[in-house]
SEGUTI-387703 format. One record per residue: residue number from 1; residue in three letters; x, y, z of N, C-alpha, C in turn. Coordinates in steps of 0.05 Angstrom, whole numbers, always signed. Example, Ala and Ser with C-alpha at 12.3 -4.5 7.8 and 13.67 -1.06 7.14 Angstrom:
// SEGUTI-387703
1:Ala:+264:-114:+156:+246:-90:+156:+264:-66:+156;
2:Ser:+257:-45:+142:+273:-21:+143:+258:+1:+157;
//
This chain:
// SEGUTI-387703
1:Met:+466:+74:-267:+451:+88:-275:+436:+107:-252;
2:His:+435:+130:-254:+424:+144:-237:+397:+141:-229;
3:Leu:+385:+142:-201:+361:+135:-190:+341:+153:-213;
4:Phe:+341:+170:-217:+322:+191:-239:+321:+170:-263;
5:Glu:+339:+166:-272:+342:+147:-302:+335:+126:-302;
6:Glu:+332:+110:-272:+321:+87:-273:+284:+93:-264;
7:Leu:+286:+115:-252:+254:+116:-249:+236:+124:-275;
8:Gln:+252:+141:-288:+248:+145:-313:+236:+124:-330;
9:Glu:+256:+103:-331:+255:+83:-347:+228:+66:-343;
10:Leu:+231:+59:-313:+211:+41:-299:+179:+56:-306;
11:Arg:+176:+82:-302:+155:+97:-304:+144:+94:-337;
12:Arg:+159:+95:-357:+156:+99:-387:+150:+64:-392;
13:Thr:+160:+45:-381:+155:+21:-386:+126:+9:-375;
14:Ile:+123:+23:-349:+91:+16:-339:+71:+31:-356;
15:His:+80:+56:-366:+65:+71:-388:+51:+58:-409;
16:Ser:+71:+38:-422:+70:+27:-450:+61:+4:-442;
17:Asp:+51:-12:-422:+42:-33:-417:+17:-34:-394;
18:Pro:-3:-14:-393:-22:-11:-371:-44:-33:-369;
19:Glu:-57:-31:-348:-73:-53:-341:-94:-43:-322;
20:Val:-123:-47:-327:-142:-35:-313:-146:-49:-284;
21:Ala:-168:-38:-266:-162:-48:-247:-174:-79:-243;
22:His:-163:-92:-224:-165:-120:-213:-147:-136:-235;
23:Thr:-132:-123:-258:-116:-139:-275:-86:-131:-277;
24:Glu:-77:-122:-251:-52:-103:-251:-28:-122:-246;
25:Glu:-32:-148:-257:-10:-166:-252:+21:-167:-261;
26:Arg:+19:-153:-287:+50:-149:-293:+59:-122:-282;
27:Thr:+46:-102:-276:+51:-78:-268:+63:-85:-237;
28:Ala:+45:-107:-220:+55:-104:-193:+79:-117:-196;
29:Ala:+88:-139:-214:+114:-154:-216:+134:-135:-222;
30:Arg:+127:-116:-239:+156:-99:-240:+154:-80:-218;
31:Ile:+138:-73:-202:+144:-62:-184:+157:-69:-158;
32:Val:+149:-99:-152:+169:-117:-138:+197:-122:-144;
33:Glu:+200:-127:-176:+228:-123:-181:+249:-106:-175;
34:Phe:+234:-77:-179:+248:-48:-171:+253:-49:-145;
35:Ile:+232:-52:-127:+234:-47:-100:+249:-66:-82;
36:Glu:+244:-85:-90:+270:-110:-83:+298:-100:-79;
37:Arg:+306:-81:-99:+332:-74:-96:+341:-55:-69;
38:Ala:+315:-47:-65:+326:-31:-37:+328:-44:-9;
39:Arg:+327:-72:-10:+322:-91:+4:+302:-85:+31;
40:Pro:+279:-82:+27:+263:-78:+49:+259:-101:+64;
41:Asp:+247:-94:+91:+243:-117:+108:+230:-135:+109;
42:Arg:+205:-130:+88:+187:-149:+87:+177:-139:+59;
43:Val:+169:-155:+43:+149:-154:+17:+122:-168:+16;
44:Val:+103:-154:+16:+79:-179:+13:+66:-167:-11;
45:Thr:+55:-188:-21:+46:-190:-51:+15:-194:-49;
46:Gly:-1:-195:-71:-27:-198:-73:-50:-192:-49;
47:Ile:-41:-166:-39:-58:-154:-15:-78:-139:-32;
48:Gly:-106:-152:-24:-133:-135:-38:-137:-140:-64;
49:Gly:-119:-161:-79:-115:-165:-108:-89:-170:-111;
50:His:-78:-148:-127:-53:-147:-137:-38:-128:-118;
51:Gly:-47:-118:-100:-32:-102:-82:-7:-111:-78;
52:Val:+13:-96:-69:+41:-101:-64:+45:-77:-32;
53:Val:+56:-95:-9:+68:-69:+5:+100:-77:+11;
54:Ala:+114:-58:+18:+143:-61:+30:+147:-42:+53;
55:Glu:+158:-60:+75:+162:-41:+102:+187:-45:+104;
56:Phe:+193:-18:+111:+229:-11:+126:+225:-6:+156;
57:Val:+238:-20:+167:+239:-19:+194:+256:-5:+206;
58:Gly:+254:+17:+220:+271:+36:+237:+293:+20:+255;
59:Glu:+308:+39:+272:+329:+31:+288:+312:+26:+312;
60:Ala:+291:+40:+323:+282:+38:+345:+248:+43:+340;
61:Ala:+234:+38:+366:+201:+37:+362:+194:+64:+354;
62:Gly:+174:+73:+341:+165:+91:+337:+139:+92:+319;
63:Pro:+126:+109:+305:+102:+110:+292:+102:+97:+266;
64:Thr:+84:+86:+253:+83:+79:+227:+75:+97:+210;
65:Leu:+90:+110:+187:+80:+119:+167:+73:+103:+142;
66:Leu:+46:+109:+131:+43:+92:+104:+42:+115:+85;
67:Phe:+52:+106:+60:+54:+117:+38:+43:+106:+15;
68:Arg:+22:+117:+4:+6:+98:-22:+6:+105:-48;
69:Ala:-1:+91:-68:+1:+98:-96:-18:+76:-112;
70:Glu:-25:+84:-132:-44:+71:-147:-31:+50:-171;
71:Leu:-43:+25:-182:-26:+13:-192:-50:+9:-221;
72:Asp:-74:+20:-224:-81:+9:-244:-86:+34:-267;
73:Ala:-97:+23:-291:-97:+45:-314:-126:+47:-317;
74:Leu:-129:+66:-336:-159:+70:-347:-168:+59:-373;
75:Pro:-194:+50:-373:-199:+40:-402:-207:+64:-421;
76:Ile:-188:+79:-427:-180:+103:-445:-166:+100:-467;
77:Lys:-170:+104:-493:-153:+97:-515:-129:+124:-513;
78:Glu:-109:+121:-512:-91:+140:-513:-84:+148:-542;
79:Arg:-82:+172:-540:-79:+191:-566:-48:+203:-564;
80:Gly:-41:+216:-586:-14:+226:-589:+2:+205:-599;
81:Asp:+32:+211:-596:+51:+197:-612:+76:+197:-593;
82:Ile:+77:+188:-571:+101:+187:-554:+113:+159:-557;
83:Pro:+138:+162:-553:+157:+133:-550:+141:+111:-540;
84:His:+137:+116:-516:+122:+98:-496:+96:+97:-491;
85:Lys:+84:+103:-515:+53:+101:-519:+41:+71:-512;
86:Ser:+24:+69:-501:+13:+50:-495:+4:+24:-517;
87:Lys:+13:+3:-508:+17:-19:-529:-13:-36:-529;
88:Thr:-31:-24:-508:-58:-37:-503:-81:-21:-515;
89:Asp:-94:-22:-537:-112:-9:-547:-136:-7:-531;
90:Gly:-143:+16:-525:-165:+31:-505:-159:+26:-476;
91:Val:-133:+25:-472:-121:+24:-442:-99:+46:-440;
92:Ala:-101:+61:-419:-73:+78:-416:-71:+87:-389;
93:His:-51:+101:-387:-41:+112:-359:-50:+138:-363;
94:Val:-76:+149:-366:-75:+174:-371:-91:+198:-350;
95:Cys:-87:+183:-323:-85:+196:-297:-63:+198:-289;
96:Gly:-40:+188:-289:-16:+189:-273:-4:+174:-255;
97:His:-20:+144:-247:-18:+130:-236:+7:+118:-240;
98:Asp:+18:+113:-262:+42:+101:-276:+69:+123:-258;
99:Gly:+57:+150:-261:+81:+164:-236:+73:+165:-211;
100:His:+54:+161:-200:+49:+157:-178:+65:+135:-163;
101:Met:+60:+112:-175:+72:+88:-168:+106:+84:-170;
102:Thr:+113:+101:-194:+140:+105:-194:+152:+121:-175;
103:Thr:+140:+146:-168:+144:+163:-146:+149:+147:-115;
104:Leu:+134:+128:-114:+133:+111:-92:+158:+93:-90;
105:Ala:+156:+76:-116:+181:+66:-112:+209:+73:-117;
106:Gly:+209:+100:-124:+232:+119:-116:+234:+126:-84;
107:Leu:+215:+129:-74:+215:+129:-44:+229:+105:-30;
108:Ala:+218:+79:-36:+232:+61:-25:+259:+52:-31;
109:Arg:+270:+63:-53:+297:+58:-57:+314:+78:-36;
110:Arg:+300:+100:-33:+314:+119:-20:+315:+113:+10;
111:Val:+292:+109:+16:+292:+95:+51:+306:+67:+51;
112:Gly:+310:+52:+33:+326:+30:+33:+359:+38:+41;
113:Glu:+359:+57:+25:+390:+71:+34:+395:+78:+60;
114:Arg:+378:+97:+67:+377:+108:+93:+351:+99:+115;
115:Arg:+347:+86:+130:+327:+74:+142:+323:+94:+163;
116:Pro:+293:+96:+168:+294:+114:+194:+301:+110:+220;
117:Lys:+307:+132:+237:+317:+125:+262:+294:+110:+279;
118:Arg:+271:+111:+277:+255:+100:+291:+228:+95:+269;
119:Gly:+208:+82:+287:+184:+71:+272:+186:+53:+245;
120:Arg:+166:+53:+230:+166:+39:+204:+158:+58:+181;
121:Val:+166:+48:+160:+159:+63:+138:+149:+43:+118;
122:Val:+117:+45:+110:+102:+25:+95:+95:+35:+63;
123:Cys:+111:+25:+46:+98:+38:+21:+75:+19:+12;
124:Leu:+57:+24:+7:+34:+8:-6:+24:+13:-42;
125:Phe:+25:-6:-49:+21:+0:-82:-7:-16:-82;
126:Gln:-26:+3:-87:-59:-5:-84:-71:-15:-109;
127:Pro:-84:-34:-115:-96:-40:-141:-125:-27:-139;
128:Ala:-133:-25:-167:-163:-20:-168:-175:+11:-155;
129:Glu:-159:+35:-157:-167:+58:-147:-189:+69:-164;
130:Glu:-189:+67:-191:-205:+79:-207:-233:+70:-211;
131:Val:-238:+47:-194:-265:+34:-194:-273:+40:-160;
132:Gly:-258:+51:-147:-270:+54:-119:-271:+27:-99;
133:Glu:-252:+13:-109:-255:-15:-91:-231:-23:-86;
134:Gly:-210:-16:-95:-180:-24:-77:-172:-19:-58;
135:Ala:-174:+1:-46:-172:+12:-19:-185:-6:+2;
136:Ala:-216:-9:-5:-233:-25:+19:-224:-55:+16;
137:Leu:-216:-66:-5:-207:-92:-10:-178:-94:+7;
138:Val:-160:-74:-1:-136:-81:+18:-139:-83:+52;
139:Val:-159:-59:+54:-158:-55:+89:-173:-86:+100;
140:Ala:-190:-93:+80:-206:-120:+88:-187:-144:+90;
141:Asp:-165:-143:+75:-148:-163:+72:-130:-172:+95;
142:Pro:-132:-192:+107:-121:-196:+135:-85:-201:+131;
143:Lys:-77:-195:+105:-54:-196:+100:-40:-166:+104;
144:Phe:-61:-150:+105:-55:-115:+107:-55:-115:+140;
145:Glu:-65:-129:+152:-63:-123:+187:-38:-114:+197;
146:Pro:-18:-134:+193:+7:-120:+207:+16:-91:+197;
147:Phe:+1:-78:+180:+16:-50:+171:-6:-32:+177;
148:Arg:-21:-33:+198:-39:-16:+206:-20:+8:+215;
149:Phe:-24:+37:+214:-6:+58:+211:-15:+84:+230;
150:Asp:+1:+95:+232:-12:+124:+250:-15:+148:+232;
151:Tyr:-3:+150:+218:-5:+175:+194:+0:+157:+161;
152:Gly:-13:+167:+147:-16:+158:+116:-15:+184:+99;
153:Phe:-1:+172:+72:-1:+198:+54:-3:+188:+21;
154:Ala:-15:+212:+7:-11:+204:-16:-13:+225:-36;
155:Leu:-3:+224:-54:-3:+256:-73:-19:+243:-102;
156:His:-30:+267:-116:-40:+259:-142:-26:+284:-155;
157:Asn:-20:+281:-175:-7:+302:-196:-36:+316:-208;
158:Leu:-35:+348:-206:-57:+362:-216:-47:+382:-239;
159:Pro:-59:+373:-264:-54:+392:-282:-65:+415:-278;
160:Gly:-56:+439:-290:-74:+464:-285:-62:+482:-262;
161:Tyr:-38:+466:-242:-29:+480:-226:+4:+484:-231;
162:Pro:+18:+505:-225:+40:+509:-228:+59:+486:-221;
163:Phe:+81:+477:-240:+92:+453:-236:+107:+455:-211;
164:Gly:+108:+431:-196:+117:+433:-174:+100:+444:-143;
165:Glu:+82:+456:-149:+69:+466:-125:+56:+449:-110;
166:Val:+53:+449:-85:+39:+434:-69:+13:+445:-62;
167:Val:-7:+435:-66:-35:+430:-65:-48:+422:-42;
168:Val:-57:+430:-22:-57:+420:+6:-89:+435:+18;
169:Lys:-98:+418:+33:-128:+432:+50:-131:+417:+72;
170:Asp:-136:+427:+99:-151:+408:+119:-177:+405:+111;
171:Gly:-186:+381:+127:-212:+375:+126:-216:+356:+95;
172:Pro:-244:+362:+85:-249:+350:+62:-233:+359:+39;
173:Phe:-215:+346:+25:-203:+350:+0:-213:+342:-28;
174:Ala:-224:+314:-25:-236:+308:-47:-264:+300:-48;
175:Ala:-287:+300:-65:-315:+292:-59:-324:+259:-56;
176:Ala:-335:+257:-39:-348:+224:-36:-370:+224:-69;
177:Ser:-372:+197:-77:-390:+197:-98:-397:+165:-100;
178:Lys:-418:+165:-108:-431:+130:-113:-444:+130:-136;
179:Gly:-443:+106:-154:-458:+104:-176:-479:+90:-168;
180:Leu:-506:+99:-172:-533:+91:-167:-547:+75:-194;
181:Ile:-555:+53:-188:-574:+34:-214:-595:+28:-204;
182:Val:-623:+42:-220:-647:+37:-210:-660:+22:-233;
183:Glu:-678:-4:-225:-686:-18:-247:-714:-19:-245;
184:Leu:-728:-6:-265:-759:-12:-262:-767:-26:-276;
185:Thr:-787:-47:-267:-798:-67:-283:-826:-74:-287;
186:Gly:-839:-70:-309:-864:-76:-311:-872:-101:-330;
187:Glu:-890:-95:-350:-898:-118:-366:-901:-108:-392;
188:Thr:-883:-127:-414:-888:-116:-443:-917:-122:-451;
189:Ser:-921:-103:-470:-939:-114:-485:-940:-102:-518;
190:His:-960:-108:-530:-959:-96:-561:-960:-67:-561;
191:Ala:-947:-56:-578:-949:-27:-581:-979:-14:-587;
192:Ser:-992:-23:-597:-1021:-20:-603:-1038:-24:-580;
193:Glu:-1027:-41:-556:-1046:-47:-537:-1026:-36:-513;
194:Pro:-1014:-16:-504:-1000:-10:-486:-1017:-10:-458;
195:Glu:-1047:-15:-461:-1062:-13:-437:-1055:-41:-423;
196:Lys:-1047:-65:-441:-1054:-85:-431:-1025:-95:-417;
197:Gly:-1000:-81:-416:-981:-81:-398:-973:-63:-387;
198:Val:-955:-60:-371:-947:-38:-347:-919:-31:-362;
199:Ser:-919:-3:-370:-897:+9:-381:-888:+29:-358;
200:Pro:-860:+24:-361:-842:+39:-336:-833:+71:-355;
201:Ala:-845:+78:-377:-836:+101:-387:-844:+125:-372;
202:Leu:-866:+123:-364:-868:+153:-344:-858:+152:-323;
203:Ala:-853:+133:-310:-839:+132:-280:-809:+138:-285;
204:Met:-796:+122:-310:-768:+136:-315:-765:+160:-321;
205:Ala:-778:+173:-338:-778:+202:-336:-786:+218:-321;
206:Glu:-798:+212:-299:-806:+227:-278:-778:+217:-260;
207:Leu:-770:+192:-257:-746:+196:-240:-721:+204:-250;
208:Val:-713:+209:-271:-697:+225:-289:-694:+252:-277;
209:Ala:-722:+266:-278:-725:+293:-263:-718:+290:-240;
210:Ala:-727:+277:-225:-726:+277:-192:-698:+277:-183;
211:Ile:-682:+257:-195:-655:+253:-187:-637:+282:-195;
212:Ala:-643:+290:-215:-629:+314:-226:-634:+341:-211;
213:Lys:-662:+339:-196:-664:+365:-182:-662:+361:-154;
214:Ser:-656:+335:-147:-652:+332:-120:-633:+346:-104;
215:Pro:-611:+353:-115:-592:+371:-100:-599:+401:-94;
216:Ser:-619:+408:-111:-632:+436:-103:-651:+438:-81;
217:Glu:-653:+413:-75:-675:+412:-47:-662:+415:-24;
218:Pro:-676:+429:-4:-659:+433:+19:-652:+409:+38;
219:Gly:-633:+418:+59:-630:+386:+77:-599:+379:+73;
220:Tyr:-577:+396:+48:-554:+386:+47:-538:+407:+63;
221:Arg:-516:+394:+74:-493:+408:+94:-474:+425:+70;
222:Asp:-471:+413:+51:-449:+427:+33:-456:+416:+7;
223:Phe:-436:+426:-15:-443:+420:-44:-454:+388:-49;
224:Ala:-470:+389:-69:-489:+363:-68:-490:+359:-96;
225:Leu:-486:+343:-111:-494:+338:-140:-498:+310:-150;
226:Ala:-521:+312:-167:-533:+288:-182:-532:+285:-207;
227:Thr:-516:+271:-225:-505:+273:-246:-526:+243:-257;
228:Val:-548:+244:-275:-562:+218:-290:-543:+218:-316;
229:Ile:-534:+193:-316:-509:+187:-336:-512:+168:-356;
230:His:-537:+151:-348:-550:+135:-369:-581:+129:-359;
231:Ala:-595:+125:-384:-623:+120:-380:-636:+99:-407;
232:Arg:-645:+78:-404:-651:+59:-421:-679:+47:-416;
233:Leu:-695:+51:-438:-719:+38:-437:-729:+22:-461;
234:Gly:-729:-2:-448:-731:-25:-468:-715:-29:-490;
235:Glu:-720:-42:-511:-702:-52:-533:-714:-29:-556;
236:Val:-702:-25:-573:-709:-16:-602:-731:-36:-616;
237:Ala:-756:-30:-608:-778:-50:-618:-803:-41:-621;
238:Phe:-805:-24:-650:-830:-11:-653:-854:-27:-648;
239:Gly:-858:-52:-649:-882:-57:-638:-883:-71:-615;
240:Thr:-871:-61:-599:-869:-69:-572:-868:-46:-548;
241:Ser:-891:-44:-532:-892:-23:-508:-873:-37:-487;
242:Pro:-857:-23:-483:-833:-39:-460:-844:-43:-436;
243:Gly:-830:-62:-422:-831:-66:-396:-808:-70:-375;
244:Glu:-786:-51:-387:-760:-50:-367:-750:-22:-369;
245:Ala:-735:-14:-354:-728:+11:-350:-703:+11:-336;
246:Thr:-679:+27:-340:-654:+27:-323:-651:+60:-324;
247:Val:-640:+67:-299:-637:+92:-296:-611:+98:-281;
248:Met:-587:+102:-288:-564:+104:-274:-552:+130:-268;
249:Ala:-543:+139:-247:-537:+163:-240:-507:+163:-222;
250:Thr:-495:+183:-223:-473:+192:-197:-481:+209:-181;
251:Leu:-476:+202:-155:-484:+228:-135:-458:+230:-126;
252:Arg:-456:+255:-125:-424:+268:-109:-434:+290:-87;
253:Ala:-421:+288:-71:-421:+314:-51:-394:+311:-30;
254:Tyr:-387:+335:-23:-366:+337:-6:-364:+323:+15;
255:Leu:-391:+317:+33:-392:+304:+55:-405:+274:+47;
256:Asp:-399:+257:+57:-418:+223:+58:-440:+230:+64;
257:Glu:-446:+248:+88:-475:+251:+96:-493:+261:+74;
258:Asp:-485:+273:+57:-497:+288:+36:-500:+271:+8;
259:Val:-481:+251:+11:-488:+229:-16:-505:+211:-4;
260:Ala:-507:+205:+20:-525:+185:+32:-558:+198:+33;
261:Thr:-560:+226:+33:-581:+239:+27:-590:+237:-1;
262:Leu:-571:+246:-17:-581:+239:-48:-588:+217:-55;
263:Asn:-572:+194:-43:-579:+167:-51:-615:+159:-41;
264:Asp:-616:+165:-14:-643:+164:-6:-662:+169:-21;
265:Arg:-662:+200:-25:-680:+214:-36:-687:+200:-65;
266:Ala:-669:+192:-79:-667:+175:-109:-685:+153:-103;
267:Ile:-680:+134:-86:-690:+107:-74:-720:+115:-72;
268:Glu:-722:+136:-51:-754:+142:-44:-772:+148:-74;
269:Ala:-752:+163:-92:-771:+171:-108:-780:+150:-129;
270:Ala:-758:+135:-131:-762:+108:-145:-787:+89:-136;
271:Thr:-780:+82:-111:-803:+69:-97:-830:+84:-100;
272:Arg:-836:+108:-94:-859:+120:-98:-873:+116:-127;
273:Leu:-856:+123:-147:-865:+120:-174:-872:+91:-183;
274:Ala:-856:+75:-175:-857:+46:-174:-888:+39:-173;
275:Glu:-888:+45:-144:-916:+41:-127:-939:+48:-143;
276:Arg:-938:+71:-151:-956:+91:-170:-969:+73:-192;
277:Asp:-948:+64:-205:-951:+58:-232:-949:+21:-233;
278:Gly:-951:+15:-210:-951:-17:-207:-925:-32:-221;
279:Leu:-901:-21:-214:-877:-32:-226:-857:-42:-197;
280:Arg:-844:-66:-211:-820:-73:-194:-798:-56:-190;
281:Thr:-787:-49:-170:-763:-35:-170:-738:-49:-154;
282:Ala:-713:-46:-162:-690:-55:-150:-667:-35:-154;
283:Thr:-650:-28:-139:-628:-10:-138:-602:-26:-130;
284:Arg:-587:-18:-134:-552:-27:-137:-537:-5:-137;
285:His:-509:-15:-123:-491:+17:-128:-466:+4:-135;
286:Thr:-452:+24:-146:-425:+12:-160:-403:+37:-157;
287:Glu:-377:+30:-158:-360:+51:-161:-368:+73:-134;
288:Glu:-361:+62:-107:-372:+85:-83:-346:+89:-66;
289:Phe:-339:+116:-73:-321:+128:-60:-329:+145:-33;
290:Pro:-315:+142:-13:-314:+154:+10:-301:+184:+8;
291:Ala:-315:+206:+25:-297:+232:+18:-270:+226:+30;
292:Thr:-251:+241:+17:-225:+247:+24:-217:+264:+44;
293:Val:-212:+264:+68:-220:+286:+85:-187:+282:+101;
294:Asn:-176:+307:+99:-150:+310:+110:-148:+312:+140;
295:Ala:-132:+297:+157:-130:+307:+184:-110:+331:+187;
296:Pro:-119:+354:+196:-100:+377:+200:-72:+368:+208;
297:Glu:-65:+354:+229:-36:+346:+234:-24:+335:+211;
298:Ala:-38:+315:+194:-21:+301:+175:-21:+321:+159;
299:Ala:-35:+338:+147:-41:+366:+127:-14:+377:+134;
300:Asp:-7:+388:+159:+16:+403:+167:+42:+395:+162;
301:Leu:+45:+368:+162:+71:+357:+157:+71:+357:+125;
302:Val:+50:+358:+106:+58:+363:+78:+68:+392:+80;
303:Arg:+58:+404:+88:+68:+435:+86:+92:+434:+92;
304:Arg:+95:+426:+122:+124:+431:+125:+148:+417:+104;
305:Ala:+139:+396:+94:+155:+380:+73:+163:+397:+45;
306:Ala:+139:+411:+43:+135:+433:+14:+157:+451:+25;
307:Arg:+157:+463:+50:+171:+490:+58:+203:+480:+56;
308:Glu:+203:+456:+59:+235:+449:+63:+244:+438:+35;
309:Thr:+232:+439:+17:+235:+431:-9:+233:+456:-32;
310:Asn:+230:+477:-13:+219:+501:-25:+206:+503:-49;
311:Arg:+179:+486:-43:+159:+484:-64:+133:+507:-49;
312:Gly:+126:+517:-73:+101:+536:-68:+80:+516:-56;
313:Ile:+64:+535:-40:+40:+518:-23:+10:+535:-34;
314:Val:-2:+517:-47:-28:+528:-56:-51:+522:-33;
315:Glu:-63:+532:-18:-84:+531:+0:-112:+529:-15;
316:Val:-119:+507:-16:-145:+505:-34:-165:+512:-14;
317:Glu:-186:+528:-15:-216:+530:+2:-235:+509:-7;
318:Thr:-237:+502:-34:-266:+481:-36:-253:+461:-43;
319:Pro:-262:+438:-37:-249:+413:-46:-259:+405:-67;
320:Phe:-246:+386:-79:-247:+378:-106:-266:+360:-114;
321:Arg:-281:+361:-139:-305:+348:-140:-303:+316:-158;
322:Trp:-274:+316:-161:-269:+282:-161:-267:+270:-140;
323:Ser:-264:+241:-142:-264:+220:-120:-234:+212:-121;
324:Glu:-230:+195:-95:-209:+180:-89:-217:+163:-69;
325:Asp:-210:+142:-72:-213:+115:-55:-199:+119:-26;
326:Phe:-177:+136:-30:-156:+139:-5:-173:+143:+22;
327:Gly:-195:+162:+16:-210:+162:+39:-213:+136:+60;
328:Val:-215:+117:+46:-222:+88:+62:-196:+92:+86;
329:Phe:-176:+101:+79:-155:+98:+98:-156:+116:+124;
330:Gly:-173:+134:+122:-173:+150:+141:-186:+146:+170;
331:Ala:-202:+121:+164:-212:+111:+186:-190:+89:+199;
332:Ile:-171:+91:+194:-141:+76:+209:-129:+98:+221;
333:Gly:-119:+114:+203:-100:+137:+220:-99:+161:+209;
334:Ala:-86:+181:+222:-89:+207:+210:-77:+213:+177;
335:Thr:-90:+217:+163:-80:+219:+133:-84:+243:+117;
336:Ala:-74:+247:+102:-71:+271:+81:-60:+263:+50;
337:Phe:-80:+273:+41:-78:+275:+6:-76:+294:+2;
338:Phe:-54:+299:-21:-46:+324:-30:-43:+323:-59;
339:Gly:-46:+347:-70:-35:+350:-100:-8:+363:-102;
340:Val:+4:+354:-128:+30:+370:-133:+28:+379:-167;
341:Gly:+32:+403:-164:+25:+411:-193:+38:+404:-218;
342:Ser:+24:+391:-237:+41:+379:-259:+40:+395:-279;
343:Gly:+39:+421:-281:+42:+442:-302:+17:+457:-310;
344:Glu:+20:+484:-314:-5:+489:-324:-21:+496:-352;
345:Arg:-2:+485:-371:-4:+471:-396:-8:+438:-403;
346:Gln:-5:+428:-382:-4:+403:-379:-39:+393:-386;
347:Pro:-41:+375:-403:-77:+361:-411:-83:+355:-383;
348:Ala:-106:+351:-385:-129:+349:-361:-128:+320:-353;
349:Leu:-129:+309:-330:-130:+285:-321:-154:+269:-339;
350:His:-144:+247:-344:-160:+225:-363:-165:+236:-396;
351:Asn:-150:+256:-399:-152:+266:-431:-127:+242:-440;
352:Gly:-133:+234:-466:-124:+215:-486:-98:+222:-492;
353:Thr:-89:+249:-486:-61:+253:-493:-44:+262:-468;
354:Phe:-54:+257:-445:-40:+258:-416:-17:+239:-412;
355:Asp:+8:+254:-406:+31:+234:-397:+46:+249:-374;
356:Tyr:+46:+233:-358:+59:+239:-333:+90:+260:-334;
357:Pro:+94:+278:-328:+122:+292:-334:+146:+283:-316;
358:Asp:+161:+264:-327:+184:+248:-318:+195:+272:-291;
359:Asp:+203:+297:-300:+211:+308:-281:+198:+317:-253;
360:Leu:+173:+304:-254:+160:+311:-230:+166:+287:-209;
361:Leu:+177:+267:-216:+181:+246:-203:+203:+253:-177;
362:Pro:+227:+259:-183:+236:+273:-157:+229:+286:-142;
363:Val:+207:+310:-149:+193:+328:-133:+180:+309:-111;
364:Gly:+163:+296:-123:+145:+281:-107:+163:+257:-85;
365:Val:+189:+243:-91:+203:+233:-76:+213:+249:-54;
366:Glu:+224:+270:-65:+231:+288:-43:+214:+295:-19;
367:Leu:+184:+305:-27:+172:+305:-14:+165:+291:+12;
368:Phe:+160:+266:+0:+158:+240:+18:+176:+239:+37;
369:Val:+205:+233:+24:+229:+233:+40:+227:+255:+59;
370:Asn:+219:+276:+57:+221:+302:+82:+202:+290:+101;
371:Ile:+174:+280:+92:+154:+274:+116:+166:+257:+131;
372:Ile:+184:+234:+122:+198:+223:+140:+215:+230:+159;
373:Lys:+233:+246:+147:+252:+257:+161:+245:+268:+187;
374:Asp:+224:+287:+182:+210:+305:+200:+193:+286:+226;
375:Thr:+183:+265:+217:+167:+247:+228:+183:+228:+247;
376:Leu:+201:+211:+232:+214:+194:+239:+242:+197:+245;
377:Gly:+255:+221:+232:+288:+221:+232:+300:+204:+211;
378:Glu:+325:+201:+207:+336:+192:+183:+366:+184:+199;
379:Ala:+371:+155:+197:+392:+144:+206:+418:+157:+189;
//
């Protein structure tokens, strides 16, 4: 069977059996089975959860290149009627992680056939990207320590861009974001006697407005956005004046420091309102993504690989508003996260009808292969 046919079969198998963050056991097992045919020098499993690393060592000492893909699917119901449609109701690979990991599996096979002249190639299949936890768990895992790298790369398919074109940018490429949860607690009372309780209703309403207005205040270095995604006041009980309220918001900016400012202002507003109204307040965070920032020297290697594969290059000026936890790896080495157009008529990411185009698989493999050739050479 030709490699492309093997990759197509692998992607469709993974697509039909998706697993959400922290549960990617079957997906990881399929990846291990596939890449072991490439006879890597080392395969390590269970990194940061269900993460997998395959290492290929060159003939001589040299830099280490890391290539990363994601294992997890989304808790979204797949629509449409493709032969390899998800068999798990309410879970689907509608972001393209099935294609990304299959691309990386294809790279492993190619590197297994022709090792680099020097250095190392590390293929990382990372868990739990969608919830912003996987990269940090991988980096914190002692089993990842031997795979510290000099350069790191990852791609993401981008609907709306011409098929196969490479989307690149120096500096911030994708936004930082953080989920903020604020809990306001007072005392319940009878609805006929609200004065005998402590209701968080007014504070909740003002907090929602304060969070939404925060990005329009001065003090941010670049784009900032605060989206209130949920607010709850008590329970549906017409005889009760509620004593509890919760406000949830997604804080987003191109720079980590601006997300911190959004967060500080929201907490300051919650604290001030709680003190005014005699409430207790607690805050916590979820789905925290640092900004994904490209090192110019790593982004230049992507541009060079694109030119060598005769791919058009799209230089974007404005970072993307969505977030990606690949930014965590930027603290280790020079990293570049780039896009590959998956077609101008392709459904948007996270749309229930999205299906990664198989013809994009060899495009990603060739881009990665050329980055290795240009940096490490080929035996």
